[in-house]
N, C-alpha and C positions, 0 to 999 in steps of 0.2 A: 434481352432484359438484363439489367445490371444486377449482379449478385450482391445481396445484402451482406455486410460484414458479420462474421461470427466471432463472438467474444466469449471465452470461457472464464467463469469465476469459480475459484476454489472455495469450498465451504466445509465447515465442521458440522456434520449432521447432528451431533449431540449437543450443540450449542442451544441453551434455552432461549436465546434471542434469535434463533435461526430465521423465523418467519419475517420479522421486521427487517433484519439485516438483508436477507435475500431480496425482499421486495424493494427496499430502498436502494440497493445496488442495481437491480435489474431495471426498474422503472425509467430512470433518466437515460440509460443506454438504449433501451427499446424505443423510447420516444425520439431518440436521435437517429433511429433507423437500424440499429443492430439486432441481430438474433442472439440472445443471451443463453448460454448453456451452462448449467450448474455442474461442477465437477467435485465429487466428494474427495476429501483429503486422503482417504485411504485407497485411492486409485493406485494400482501398481505402477511402479516406475517404468516398467517395460512398455506401458501403454503410451508413454509420452510422444514418441515419434509419430504414431498414428493420430494422436490427438492434435498435434501441431500441424499435421498435414491438412486438417480440417478447419483449424482456427486461424483467424486474422489478427487476434489480439487476446491478451490475458489480463485478468485482474486477480490479484492475490489478496484475500480479505484478512480481517483481524483474527486474533486468537491468542493462545498461550505462547510461552517463551520458546525460542529456538535453543536447542541443546548447545551449550558453549563448546562442546567437543568439536563442533563444526567450524569454529574459528580458533581452535587450539588453546582453549582456556579451561581451567578447573571450574567446576560448578560452584557458584555462590549459593549460600543457604536459602536465599529467597526465590531461587529459580523454580518455576513450575512449568515443566516442559510438556509438549504434546507427545503422543506415541511416536516412536522412532520412525515408523513408516510414513507418518505425516510429514515430518521434516525431510525425509529422503525424497519424497515425491515433490514437495513444493520447491525445495532447493534445486533439484534437477530441472524442474519445469522452468524456474526463473533463470537459471544459468543457460539453458538451451535457448530460451527466448532472447536473452541478451546477445548470445553468440550469433543467432540467426537474424537479429534485427526485427524481431516480432514486437510490436507495440505492447508495453506492459505497464500496469499501474499497481502499486502496492499500497495497502491501507493498514496502518498501525503495525501489527505483526508482519503484514505483507511488505511494509517498508523495510523492516528488519531482515526479512528473508531476502529481499533484493540486495541489501548491503552485504550480507554474508555470502550470497551466491556470487557477488562481484569481487569477492576477496577481502571484504572489510570485516569489521568486528563490532561488537555491541558493548555498551555499558550495561552490565548485568543487573544492577540495582541502583537506579538514579538516587534515591533518598540517602543510601548509606555510602555510595561511592562518589557522590558529587555533593560535598558538604554544603555548598552555597546554593543548592538547587531550590527552586520554588516548588510549589505543590503541583505535581504532574499526574498523580494517580488518585482517582476517586472511584467509588463503587459504580461499575459499569451498568449493572442491571437496573439500579435505582435512577441513574442520571442520564442514560443514553438518550432518552427522548425528552428530557427536561429542558426548560427554557434556559438560556445562558445565565450562569451564576458563577460561583467560586470554582467550578470545574472547567472554566474557560480562562484563557490568557492570551496575551498578544505575542506576536513574533516579529522579528526583524528579517526582512526579505531582500534578497539580492535583486536590484532593480531591473536587470536585464533578463530575468528568469521567466519561464512560462508561468510560474506561480504569481509573479508580480502582475502579469497580464490578467490573470484570473481575478486577482484581488482589486485591481484598478485603484481608484482613489478612496475606496472604503477602508474601514478599520480592519487591520489584519488580526482578527480575533478568532481563535480556534478552541475546540473542545479538547479535553486532555484525559486520557484513560490509559496511561502507560507507566510502568515502573522501570522499563528498559528503554533504551534509545540507541541510535546509531552512534558509535564512538569514533569509528574510522571508516571512510569509504574506500572502495577499491579502485580499479582502473577506469571504469566506465562512468560511474556516477560521481557527482560532487555535491556538497552541501549548498543549499540555496536559501535556507531559513533556519534561524535559531531562536529559541526563547530568550528572554532577557538575561537568564542565568548562563547562557552559552550552550545549552543542550540543543543538539541538532534536531530539527523538526521536519525538514523536507530535503530530499535529494532529487537530482535530475541528471539526465544525460546532457551532453554539451549541445549548444545550438547547432542545428543542422544534422545532428545524429538521430538515428531512429528513436522514437518516443519511448522514454523510460522515466518514470516518476515514482518516488516514494513519499507518501504523506503520513506523518506520525499520528495524525488525528483521524477522526471518523467523519469524513465529509458526507457520508451517506445519511448522517443524522443532522446535517447542516443545511442542505440545499432547499429543504421545504420552507425554511424561514429566511433564506438568503440565496437568491438565484445565482450569485457569483460562484457558488460552490457546485453548480452544474458544470462549470468549465472543465474540470479534470475528466469527467465522464464524456462530455461532448468531444473533447480533443482526443481522447482515447479512441472513440468511435471514428472520428475523422481520420486518424492515423491508420486504423484498421481498414477503413474503406479504401484508402490509398494503397495499402499493401495488397488488398484483395484485387484491386484493379491491375496492379503490377504483375500479379501472379497469373493473370488470365488474358 
């Protein structure tokens, strides 16, 4: 019998939106055939080798800011970081997944974690550090499940990217709940989408390389009204399934 792929998703257990976030992340991957395993962000770093022995893919979810010390910068006054052990765990998890070719998807904070783990850096506060920026940050709790409105905007997408395949011929419209963004990518990931103001909105590994994707938006709150946004979840599961087959 073929082993179903195991995908671990990191979660902040104190998040007031935990229930809908976890459900909306788990449901499309479970329907695509994965066994989804929740991983608290306060999991000890030393557990990562054993975790990755059991996992075929990783999803790093949204949350608060990555400490700028991890990319060698002083803290901007707007930065609201998570506990230090949360950063340590997710950054090591992401770095190890990239090094080992384990399929990985980062959403919002998760995209930023991926960039920093890859040797990149972040814009610590888009509104004050990017003078020409459009509106990227709105209230998360109020708007996460709301219909598209002024908390959505379009993006320009690299035509040969995985993201372009997911979007197809439809409007490249995304939700927006971030005051930080990827400023510079590292060695493995490269930008594949930007907002009209130039802010990086998505990153990917190169074609043919193991699946690694960072999305600055929350597609877990988009696929219910637009099935195109099931694509990132389905392709993560497919990549994890291929890895599971190769390992056995």
